[in-house]
N, CA, C and O atoms as a Tripos MOL2 file, in Angstrom:
@<TRIPOS>MOLECULE
protein
  256   255    64     0     0
PROTEIN
NO_CHARGES

@<TRIPOS>ATOM
      1 N          95.1640  144.9760   43.1770 N.3       1 MET1
      2 CA         95.2650  145.1620   41.7460 C.3       1 MET1
      3 C          94.4110  146.3580   41.3690 C.2       1 MET1
      4 O          93.2390  146.4470   41.7340 O.2       1 MET1
      5 N          95.0030  147.2490   40.6540 N.am      2 ASN2
      6 CA         94.2850  148.4710   40.3460 C.3       2 ASN2
      7 C          93.9990  148.6770   38.8680 C.2       2 ASN2
      8 O          93.5820  149.7630   38.4680 O.2       2 ASN2
      9 N          94.2140  147.6610   38.0580 N.am      3 CYS3
     10 CA         93.8770  147.8220   36.6410 C.3       3 CYS3
     11 C          93.2720  146.5310   36.0860 C.2       3 CYS3
     12 O          93.5400  145.4380   36.5840 O.2       3 CYS3
     13 N          92.4730  146.6790   35.0730 N.am      4 GLU4
     14 CA         91.7950  145.5300   34.4680 C.3       4 GLU4
     15 C          92.7950  144.5530   33.8560 C.2       4 GLU4
     16 O          92.5880  143.3410   33.9070 O.2       4 GLU4
     17 N          93.8710  145.0700   33.2810 N.am      5 LYS5
     18 CA         94.8890  144.2130   32.6850 C.3       5 LYS5
     19 C          95.5430  143.3300   33.7540 C.2       5 LYS5
     20 O          95.8000  142.1510   33.5140 O.2       5 LYS5
     21 N          95.8120  143.9040   34.9370 N.am      6 CYS6
     22 CA         96.4060  143.1410   36.0420 C.3       6 CYS6
     23 C          95.4570  142.0400   36.5060 C.2       6 CYS6
     24 O          95.8850  140.9130   36.7560 O.2       6 CYS6
     25 N          94.1850  142.3620   36.6190 N.am      7 ARG7
     26 CA         93.1920  141.3650   37.0360 C.3       7 ARG7
     27 C          93.1290  140.2240   36.0390 C.2       7 ARG7
     28 O          93.1100  139.0520   36.4160 O.2       7 ARG7
     29 N          93.0960  140.5730   34.7790 N.am      8 SER8
     30 CA         93.0190  139.5780   33.7200 C.3       8 SER8
     31 C          94.2480  138.6680   33.7360 C.2       8 SER8
     32 O          94.1260  137.4510   33.6010 O.2       8 SER8
     33 N          95.4230  139.2580   33.8990 N.am      9 GLU9
     34 CA         96.6640  138.4830   33.9290 C.3       9 GLU9
     35 C          96.7020  137.5790   35.1560 C.2       9 GLU9
     36 O          97.1440  136.4340   35.0590 O.2       9 GLU9
     37 N          96.2520  138.0670   36.2990 N.am     10 ALA10
     38 CA         96.2250  137.2570   37.5270 C.3      10 ALA10
     39 C          95.3010  136.0620   37.3540 C.2      10 ALA10
     40 O          95.6380  134.9520   37.7650 O.2      10 ALA10
     41 N          94.1440  136.2760   36.7510 N.am     11 LEU11
     42 CA         93.2120  135.1780   36.5080 C.3      11 LEU11
     43 C          93.8250  134.1440   35.5680 C.2      11 LEU11
     44 O          93.6810  132.9400   35.7780 O.2      11 LEU11
     45 N          94.5040  134.6210   34.5360 N.am     12 LYS12
     46 CA         95.1180  133.7220   33.5620 C.3      12 LYS12
     47 C          96.2260  132.8830   34.2080 C.2      12 LYS12
     48 O          96.3150  131.6770   33.9760 O.2      12 LYS12
     49 N          97.0620  133.5260   35.0140 N.am     13 VAL13
     50 CA         98.1470  132.8120   35.6940 C.3      13 VAL13
     51 C          97.5820  131.7660   36.6520 C.2      13 VAL13
     52 O          98.0360  130.6220   36.6640 O.2      13 VAL13
     53 N          96.6010  132.1550   37.4450 N.am     14 ALA14
     54 CA         96.0100  131.2320   38.4160 C.3      14 ALA14
     55 C          95.3260  130.0630   37.7180 C.2      14 ALA14
     56 O          95.4690  128.9180   38.1490 O.2      14 ALA14
     57 N          94.5960  130.3310   36.6600 N.am     15 ALA15
     58 CA         93.8760  129.2740   35.9460 C.3      15 ALA15
     59 C          94.8350  128.2920   35.2800 C.2      15 ALA15
     60 O          94.4880  127.1270   35.0860 O.2      15 ALA15
     61 N          96.0210  128.7440   34.9330 N.am     16 GLY16
     62 CA         97.0050  127.8860   34.2750 C.3      16 GLY16
     63 C          97.7960  127.0090   35.2280 C.2      16 GLY16
     64 O          98.5710  126.1570   34.7910 O.2      16 GLY16
     65 N          97.6110  127.2070   36.5100 N.am     17 GLN17
     66 CA         98.3330  126.4290   37.5240 C.3      17 GLN17
     67 C          97.7470  125.0160   37.6140 C.2      17 GLN17
     68 O          96.5280  124.8710   37.7140 O.2      17 GLN17
     69 N          98.5860  123.9690   37.5810 N.am     18 PRO18
     70 CA         98.0780  122.6020   37.7200 C.3      18 PRO18
     71 C          97.3370  122.4040   39.0390 C.2      18 PRO18
     72 O          97.8100  122.8520   40.0840 O.2      18 PRO18
     73 N          96.1870  121.7420   39.0050 N.am     19 GLY19
     74 CA         95.4140  121.4400   40.1950 C.3      19 GLY19
     75 C          94.3550  122.4660   40.5580 C.2      19 GLY19
     76 O          93.5840  122.2540   41.4950 O.2      19 GLY19
     77 N          94.3060  123.5800   39.8260 N.am     20 VAL20
     78 CA         93.3160  124.6200   40.1150 C.3      20 VAL20
     79 C          91.9700  124.2150   39.5240 C.2      20 VAL20
     80 O          91.8760  123.8920   38.3400 O.2      20 VAL20
     81 N          90.9170  124.2340   40.3630 N.am     21 ASP21
     82 CA         89.5700  123.8850   39.9160 C.3      21 ASP21
     83 C          88.7780  125.1110   39.4700 C.2      21 ASP21
     84 O          88.0490  125.0510   38.4790 O.2      21 ASP21
     85 N          88.9160  126.2220   40.1950 N.am     22 SER22
     86 CA         88.1960  127.4410   39.8170 C.3      22 SER22
     87 C          88.9460  128.6760   40.2850 C.2      22 SER22
     88 O          89.7020  128.6370   41.2560 O.2      22 SER22
     89 N          88.7170  129.7790   39.5670 N.am     23 VAL23
     90 CA         89.3530  131.0590   39.8640 C.3      23 VAL23
     91 C          88.2880  132.1390   39.7540 C.2      23 VAL23
     92 O          87.4780  132.1230   38.8280 O.2      23 VAL23
     93 N          88.2870  133.0760   40.6960 N.am     24 ALA24
     94 CA         87.3180  134.1770   40.6660 C.3      24 ALA24
     95 C          87.9230  135.4050   41.3310 C.2      24 ALA24
     96 O          88.8960  135.3050   42.0780 O.2      24 ALA24
     97 N          87.3390  136.5560   41.0520 N.am     25 LEU25
     98 CA         87.7270  137.8020   41.7070 C.3      25 LEU25
     99 C          86.7730  138.0710   42.8480 C.2      25 LEU25
    100 O          85.5850  137.7630   42.7590 O.2      25 LEU25
    101 N          87.2930  138.6470   43.9280 N.am     26 ASP26
    102 CA         86.4870  138.9360   45.1000 C.3      26 ASP26
    103 C          86.9350  140.2680   45.6860 C.2      26 ASP26
    104 O          87.9760  140.8080   45.3140 O.2      26 ASP26
    105 N          86.1430  140.7810   46.5960 N.am     27 GLY27
    106 CA         86.4640  142.0390   47.2510 C.3      27 GLY27
    107 C          85.6550  143.1830   46.6700 C.2      27 GLY27
    108 O          85.0890  143.0800   45.5820 O.2      27 GLY27
    109 N          85.6150  144.2580   47.4070 N.am     28 LYS28
    110 CA         84.8260  145.4220   47.0020 C.3      28 LYS28
    111 C          85.2320  145.9450   45.6320 C.2      28 LYS28
    112 O          84.3850  146.3080   44.8160 O.2      28 LYS28
    113 N          86.5420  145.9780   45.3930 N.am     29 GLU29
    114 CA         87.0530  146.4900   44.1150 C.3      29 GLU29
    115 C          87.6500  145.3780   43.2540 C.2      29 GLU29
    116 O          88.4760  145.6360   42.3790 O.2      29 GLU29
    117 N          87.2260  144.1470   43.5080 N.am     30 LYS30
    118 CA         87.7140  142.9750   42.7610 C.3      30 LYS30
    119 C          89.2420  142.8890   42.8180 C.2      30 LYS30
    120 O          89.8960  142.5980   41.8170 O.2      30 LYS30
    121 N          89.8000  143.1480   44.0130 N.am     31 GLU31
    122 CA         91.2440  143.1670   44.1740 C.3      31 GLU31
    123 C          91.8130  141.8430   44.6750 C.2      31 GLU31
    124 O          93.0310  141.7050   44.7930 O.2      31 GLU31
    125 N          90.9610  140.8760   44.9680 N.am     32 LYS32
    126 CA         91.4020  139.5860   45.4850 C.3      32 LYS32
    127 C          91.0940  138.4870   44.4760 C.2      32 LYS32
    128 O          90.0330  138.4730   43.8520 O.2      32 LYS32
    129 N          92.0430  137.5680   44.3290 N.am     33 VAL33
    130 CA         91.8420  136.4150   43.4670 C.3      33 VAL33
    131 C          91.5810  135.2110   44.3730 C.2      33 VAL33
    132 O          92.4030  134.8760   45.2260 O.2      33 VAL33
    133 N          90.4400  134.5720   44.1800 N.am     34 VAL34
    134 CA         90.0730  133.3840   44.9580 C.3      34 VAL34
    135 C          90.3510  132.1720   44.0800 C.2      34 VAL34
    136 O          89.7960  132.0420   42.9890 O.2      34 VAL34
    137 N          91.2180  131.2840   44.5690 N.am     35 VAL35
    138 CA         91.6150  130.1020   43.8190 C.3      35 VAL35
    139 C          91.2300  128.8740   44.6290 C.2      35 VAL35
    140 O          91.5730  128.7690   45.8070 O.2      35 VAL35
    141 N          90.5210  127.9470   44.0030 N.am     36 ILE36
    142 CA         90.0730  126.7250   44.6700 C.3      36 ILE36
    143 C          90.6380  125.5260   43.9180 C.2      36 ILE36
    144 O          90.6020  125.4700   42.6890 O.2      36 ILE36
    145 N          91.1610  124.5640   44.6860 N.am     37 GLY37
    146 CA         91.6890  123.3430   44.0960 C.3      37 GLY37
    147 C          92.8160  122.7880   44.9290 C.2      37 GLY37
    148 O          93.1030  123.2860   46.0180 O.2      37 GLY37
    149 N          93.4530  121.7580   44.4190 N.am     38 ASP38
    150 CA         94.5830  121.1170   45.0780 C.3      38 ASP38
    151 C          95.8340  121.4960   44.2840 C.2      38 ASP38
    152 O          96.2230  120.7880   43.3560 O.2      38 ASP38
    153 N          96.4590  122.6140   44.6530 N.am     39 PHE39
    154 CA         97.5760  123.1630   43.8960 C.3      39 PHE39
    155 C          98.6930  123.5770   44.8490 C.2      39 PHE39
    156 O          98.4960  123.6210   46.0640 O.2      39 PHE39
    157 N          99.8510  123.8760   44.3000 N.am     40 ASP40
    158 CA        101.0070  124.3330   45.0620 C.3      40 ASP40
    159 C         100.8840  125.8440   45.2630 C.2      40 ASP40
    160 O         101.1250  126.6190   44.3370 O.2      40 ASP40
    161 N         100.5090  126.2590   46.4720 N.am     41 ALA41
    162 CA        100.2730  127.6800   46.7610 C.3      41 ALA41
    163 C         101.5490  128.5070   46.6370 C.2      41 ALA41
    164 O         101.5000  129.6610   46.2120 O.2      41 ALA41
    165 N         102.6800  127.9300   47.0010 N.am     42 VAL42
    166 CA        103.9480  128.6590   46.9020 C.3      42 VAL42
    167 C         104.2830  128.9320   45.4390 C.2      42 VAL42
    168 O         104.6740  130.0430   45.0820 O.2      42 VAL42
    169 N         104.1300  127.9270   44.6050 N.am     43 LYS43
    170 CA        104.4180  128.0840   43.1740 C.3      43 LYS43
    171 C         103.4630  129.0990   42.5430 C.2      43 LYS43
    172 O         103.8820  129.9260   41.7330 O.2      43 LYS43
    173 N         102.1850  129.0380   42.9120 N.am     44 LEU44
    174 CA        101.2170  130.0010   42.3930 C.3      44 LEU44
    175 C         101.6070  131.4170   42.8070 C.2      44 LEU44
    176 O         101.5600  132.3360   41.9890 O.2      44 LEU44
    177 N         101.9870  131.5980   44.0590 N.am     45 THR45
    178 CA        102.3970  132.9140   44.5490 C.3      45 THR45
    179 C         103.6160  133.4200   43.7830 C.2      45 THR45
    180 O         103.6660  134.5870   43.3950 O.2      45 THR45
    181 N         104.5960  132.5480   43.5670 N.am     46 GLU46
    182 CA        105.7900  132.9300   42.8040 C.3      46 GLU46
    183 C         105.4190  133.3670   41.3910 C.2      46 GLU46
    184 O         105.9080  134.3850   40.9020 O.2      46 GLU46
    185 N         104.5510  132.5910   40.7360 N.am     47 ASN47
    186 CA        104.1390  132.9230   39.3660 C.3      47 ASN47
    187 C         103.3780  134.2470   39.3130 C.2      47 ASN47
    188 O         103.5860  135.0480   38.4010 O.2      47 ASN47
    189 N         102.4960  134.4800   40.2890 N.am     48 LEU48
    190 CA        101.7510  135.7370   40.3190 C.3      48 LEU48
    191 C         102.6830  136.9230   40.5580 C.2      48 LEU48
    192 O         102.4950  137.9850   39.9640 O.2      48 LEU48
    193 N         103.6780  136.7550   41.4150 N.am     49 ARG49
    194 CA        104.6310  137.8450   41.6730 C.3      49 ARG49
    195 C         105.4390  138.1790   40.4290 C.2      49 ARG49
    196 O         105.7270  139.3480   40.1710 O.2      49 ARG49
    197 N         105.8090  137.1620   39.6560 N.am     50 LYS50
    198 CA        106.5710  137.3850   38.4250 C.3      50 LYS50
    199 C         105.7360  138.1170   37.3790 C.2      50 LYS50
    200 O         106.2310  139.0260   36.7120 O.2      50 LYS50
    201 N         104.4750  137.7270   37.2350 N.am     51 LYS51
    202 CA        103.6340  138.2500   36.1570 C.3      51 LYS51
    203 C         102.8410  139.5010   36.5260 C.2      51 LYS51
    204 O         102.6250  140.3700   35.6810 O.2      51 LYS51
    205 N         102.4010  139.5980   37.7930 N.am     52 VAL52
    206 CA        101.4820  140.6720   38.1770 C.3      52 VAL52
    207 C         102.1080  141.6690   39.1380 C.2      52 VAL52
    208 O         101.8610  142.8710   39.0320 O.2      52 VAL52
    209 N         102.9100  141.1870   40.0700 N.am     53 GLY53
    210 CA        103.5150  142.0660   41.0620 C.3      53 GLY53
    211 C         103.2680  141.5350   42.4650 C.2      53 GLY53
    212 O         103.1490  140.3280   42.6730 O.2      53 GLY53
    213 N         103.1930  142.4430   43.4150 N.am     54 ALA54
    214 CA        103.0410  142.0660   44.8250 C.3      54 ALA54
    215 C         101.8740  141.1070   45.0100 C.2      54 ALA54
    216 O         100.7690  141.3450   44.5230 O.2      54 ALA54
    217 N         102.1450  140.0150   45.7270 N.am     55 THR55
    218 CA        101.1470  138.9730   45.9600 C.3      55 THR55
    219 C         101.2280  138.5250   47.4040 C.2      55 THR55
    220 O         102.3170  138.4080   47.9650 O.2      55 THR55
    221 N         100.0850  138.2770   48.0010 N.am     56 GLU56
    222 CA        100.0150  137.8510   49.3910 C.3      56 GLU56
    223 C          98.9420  136.7820   49.5350 C.2      56 GLU56
    224 O          97.8430  136.9180   48.9960 O.2      56 GLU56
    225 N          99.2670  135.7150   50.2680 N.am     57 ILE57
    226 CA         98.2740  134.6850   50.5680 C.3      57 ILE57
    227 C          97.5090  135.1510   51.7990 C.2      57 ILE57
    228 O          98.1020  135.3740   52.8540 O.2      57 ILE57
    229 N          96.1990  135.2970   51.6670 N.am     58 LEU58
    230 CA         95.3790  135.7520   52.7970 C.3      58 LEU58
    231 C          94.8820  134.5930   53.6330 C.2      58 LEU58
    232 O          94.9580  134.6420   54.8610 O.2      58 LEU58
    233 N          94.3740  133.5540   52.9970 N.am     59 THR59
    234 CA         93.9460  132.3520   53.7060 C.3      59 THR59
    235 C          94.2760  131.1290   52.8750 C.2      59 THR59
    236 O          94.3620  131.1890   51.6490 O.2      59 THR59
    237 N          94.4580  130.0290   53.5650 N.am     60 LEU60
    238 CA         94.7710  128.7730   52.8940 C.3      60 LEU60
    239 C          94.1480  127.6680   53.7240 C.2      60 LEU60
    240 O          94.3620  127.5990   54.9340 O.2      60 LEU60
    241 N          93.3930  126.8180   53.0900 N.am     61 GLY61
    242 CA         92.7430  125.7350   53.8110 C.3      61 GLY61
    243 C          92.1730  124.7200   52.8600 C.2      61 GLY61
    244 O          92.2650  124.8620   51.6410 O.2      61 GLY61
    245 N          91.5860  123.6980   53.4290 N.am     62 LYS62
    246 CA         90.9700  122.6490   52.6260 C.3      62 LYS62
    247 C          89.5350  123.0200   52.2780 C.2      62 LYS62
    248 O          88.8130  123.6130   53.0800 O.2      62 LYS62
    249 N          89.1440  122.6600   51.0700 N.am     63 GLN63
    250 CA         87.7670  122.8970   50.6180 C.3      63 GLN63
    251 C          86.8580  121.8490   51.2440 C.2      63 GLN63
    252 O          87.2210  120.6750   51.3050 O.2      63 GLN63
    253 N          85.6960  122.2500   51.7040 N.am     64 ASN64
    254 CA         84.7510  121.3150   52.3080 C.3      64 ASN64
    255 C          84.0180  120.5140   51.2850 C.2      64 ASN64
    256 O          83.1840  119.6800   51.6370 O.2      64 ASN64
@<TRIPOS>BOND
     1     1     2 1
     2     2     3 1
     3     3     4 2
     4     3     5 am
     5     5     6 1
     6     6     7 1
     7     7     8 2
     8     7     9 am
     9     9    10 1
    10    10    11 1
    11    11    12 2
    12    11    13 am
    13    13    14 1
    14    14    15 1
    15    15    16 2
    16    15    17 am
    17    17    18 1
    18    18    19 1
    19    19    20 2
    20    19    21 am
    21    21    22 1
    22    22    23 1
    23    23    24 2
    24    23    25 am
    25    25    26 1
    26    26    27 1
    27    27    28 2
    28    27    29 am
    29    29    30 1
    30    30    31 1
    31    31    32 2
    32    31    33 am
    33    33    34 1
    34    34    35 1
    35    35    36 2
    36    35    37 am
    37    37    38 1
    38    38    39 1
    39    39    40 2
    40    39    41 am
    41    41    42 1
    42    42    43 1
    43    43    44 2
    44    43    45 am
    45    45    46 1
    46    46    47 1
    47    47    48 2
    48    47    49 am
    49    49    50 1
    50    50    51 1
    51    51    52 2
    52    51    53 am
    53    53    54 1
    54    54    55 1
    55    55    56 2
    56    55    57 am
    57    57    58 1
    58    58    59 1
    59    59    60 2
    60    59    61 am
    61    61    62 1
    62    62    63 1
    63    63    64 2
    64    63    65 am
    65    65    66 1
    66    66    67 1
    67    67    68 2
    68    67    69 am
    69    69    70 1
    70    70    71 1
    71    71    72 2
    72    71    73 am
    73    73    74 1
    74    74    75 1
    75    75    76 2
    76    75    77 am
    77    77    78 1
    78    78    79 1
    79    79    80 2
    80    79    81 am
    81    81    82 1
    82    82    83 1
    83    83    84 2
    84    83    85 am
    85    85    86 1
    86    86    87 1
    87    87    88 2
    88    87    89 am
    89    89    90 1
    90    90    91 1
    91    91    92 2
    92    91    93 am
    93    93    94 1
    94    94    95 1
    95    95    96 2
    96    95    97 am
    97    97    98 1
    98    98    99 1
    99    99   100 2
   100    99   101 am
   101   101   102 1
   102   102   103 1
   103   103   104 2
   104   103   105 am
   105   105   106 1
   106   106   107 1
   107   107   108 2
   108   107   109 am
   109   109   110 1
   110   110   111 1
   111   111   112 2
   112   111   113 am
   113   113   114 1
   114   114   115 1
   115   115   116 2
   116   115   117 am
   117   117   118 1
   118   118   119 1
   119   119   120 2
   120   119   121 am
   121   121   122 1
   122   122   123 1
   123   123   124 2
   124   123   125 am
   125   125   126 1
   126   126   127 1
   127   127   128 2
   128   127   129 am
   129   129   130 1
   130   130   131 1
   131   131   132 2
   132   131   133 am
   133   133   134 1
   134   134   135 1
   135   135   136 2
   136   135   137 am
   137   137   138 1
   138   138   139 1
   139   139   140 2
   140   139   141 am
   141   141   142 1
   142   142   143 1
   143   143   144 2
   144   143   145 am
   145   145   146 1
   146   146   147 1
   147   147   148 2
   148   147   149 am
   149   149   150 1
   150   150   151 1
   151   151   152 2
   152   151   153 am
   153   153   154 1
   154   154   155 1
   155   155   156 2
   156   155   157 am
   157   157   158 1
   158   158   159 1
   159   159   160 2
   160   159   161 am
   161   161   162 1
   162   162   163 1
   163   163   164 2
   164   163   165 am
   165   165   166 1
   166   166   167 1
   167   167   168 2
   168   167   169 am
   169   169   170 1
   170   170   171 1
   171   171   172 2
   172   171   173 am
   173   173   174 1
   174   174   175 1
   175   175   176 2
   176   175   177 am
   177   177   178 1
   178   178   179 1
   179   179   180 2
   180   179   181 am
   181   181   182 1
   182   182   183 1
   183   183   184 2
   184   183   185 am
   185   185   186 1
   186   186   187 1
   187   187   188 2
   188   187   189 am
   189   189   190 1
   190   190   191 1
   191   191   192 2
   192   191   193 am
   193   193   194 1
   194   194   195 1
   195   195   196 2
   196   195   197 am
   197   197   198 1
   198   198   199 1
   199   199   200 2
   200   199   201 am
   201   201   202 1
   202   202   203 1
   203   203   204 2
   204   203   205 am
   205   205   206 1
   206   206   207 1
   207   207   208 2
   208   207   209 am
   209   209   210 1
   210   210   211 1
   211   211   212 2
   212   211   213 am
   213   213   214 1
   214   214   215 1
   215   215   216 2
   216   215   217 am
   217   217   218 1
   218   218   219 1
   219   219   220 2
   220   219   221 am
   221   221   222 1
   222   222   223 1
   223   223   224 2
   224   223   225 am
   225   225   226 1
   226   226   227 1
   227   227   228 2
   228   227   229 am
   229   229   230 1
   230   230   231 1
   231   231   232 2
   232   231   233 am
   233   233   234 1
   234   234   235 1
   235   235   236 2
   236   235   237 am
   237   237   238 1
   238   238   239 1
   239   239   240 2
   240   239   241 am
   241   241   242 1
   242   242   243 1
   243   243   244 2
   244   243   245 am
   245   245   246 1
   246   246   247 1
   247   247   248 2
   248   247   249 am
   249   249   250 1
   250   250   251 1
   251   251   252 2
   252   251   253 am
   253   253   254 1
   254   254   255 1
   255   255   256 2
@<TRIPOS>SUBSTRUCTURE
     1 MET1         2 RESIDUE 1 A MET
     2 ASN2         6 RESIDUE 1 A ASN
     3 CYS3        10 RESIDUE 1 A CYS
     4 GLU4        14 RESIDUE 1 A GLU
     5 LYS5        18 RESIDUE 1 A LYS
     6 CYS6        22 RESIDUE 1 A CYS
     7 ARG7        26 RESIDUE 1 A ARG
     8 SER8        30 RESIDUE 1 A SER
     9 GLU9        34 RESIDUE 1 A GLU
    10 ALA10       38 RESIDUE 1 A ALA
    11 LEU11       42 RESIDUE 1 A LEU
    12 LYS12       46 RESIDUE 1 A LYS
    13 VAL13       50 RESIDUE 1 A VAL
    14 ALA14       54 RESIDUE 1 A ALA
    15 ALA15       58 RESIDUE 1 A ALA
    16 GLY16       62 RESIDUE 1 A GLY
    17 GLN17       66 RESIDUE 1 A GLN
    18 PRO18       70 RESIDUE 1 A PRO
    19 GLY19       74 RESIDUE 1 A GLY
    20 VAL20       78 RESIDUE 1 A VAL
    21 ASP21       82 RESIDUE 1 A ASP
    22 SER22       86 RESIDUE 1 A SER
    23 VAL23       90 RESIDUE 1 A VAL
    24 ALA24       94 RESIDUE 1 A ALA
    25 LEU25       98 RESIDUE 1 A LEU
    26 ASP26      102 RESIDUE 1 A ASP
    27 GLY27      106 RESIDUE 1 A GLY
    28 LYS28      110 RESIDUE 1 A LYS
    29 GLU29      114 RESIDUE 1 A GLU
    30 LYS30      118 RESIDUE 1 A LYS
    31 GLU31      122 RESIDUE 1 A GLU
    32 LYS32      126 RESIDUE 1 A LYS
    33 VAL33      130 RESIDUE 1 A VAL
    34 VAL34      134 RESIDUE 1 A VAL
    35 VAL35      138 RESIDUE 1 A VAL
    36 ILE36      142 RESIDUE 1 A ILE
    37 GLY37      146 RESIDUE 1 A GLY
    38 ASP38      150 RESIDUE 1 A ASP
    39 PHE39      154 RESIDUE 1 A PHE
    40 ASP40      158 RESIDUE 1 A ASP
    41 ALA41      162 RESIDUE 1 A ALA
    42 VAL42      166 RESIDUE 1 A VAL
    43 LYS43      170 RESIDUE 1 A LYS
    44 LEU44      174 RESIDUE 1 A LEU
    45 THR45      178 RESIDUE 1 A THR
    46 GLU46      182 RESIDUE 1 A GLU
    47 ASN47      186 RESIDUE 1 A ASN
    48 LEU48      190 RESIDUE 1 A LEU
    49 ARG49      194 RESIDUE 1 A ARG
    50 LYS50      198 RESIDUE 1 A LYS
    51 LYS51      202 RESIDUE 1 A LYS
    52 VAL52      206 RESIDUE 1 A VAL
    53 GLY53      210 RESIDUE 1 A GLY
    54 ALA54      214 RESIDUE 1 A ALA
    55 THR55      218 RESIDUE 1 A THR
    56 GLU56      222 RESIDUE 1 A GLU
    57 ILE57      226 RESIDUE 1 A ILE
    58 LEU58      230 RESIDUE 1 A LEU
    59 THR59      234 RESIDUE 1 A THR
    60 LEU60      238 RESIDUE 1 A LEU
    61 GLY61      242 RESIDUE 1 A GLY
    62 LYS62      246 RESIDUE 1 A LYS
    63 GLN63      250 RESIDUE 1 A GLN
    64 ASN64      254 RESIDUE 1 A ASN
């Protein structure tokens, strides 16, 4: 994500997903969205692609 508007929209989309506990930006240029919770990753990815653009799941696992 290369603009503040894109980051803001990605955070809003992720936070609105059912089952999401927390959302944050990560990475050197805040280009990664970190989402924690028990949610449908496929649905979240689809929603992010519709609203923000190219989306990729980097890691997926259970929270300790």
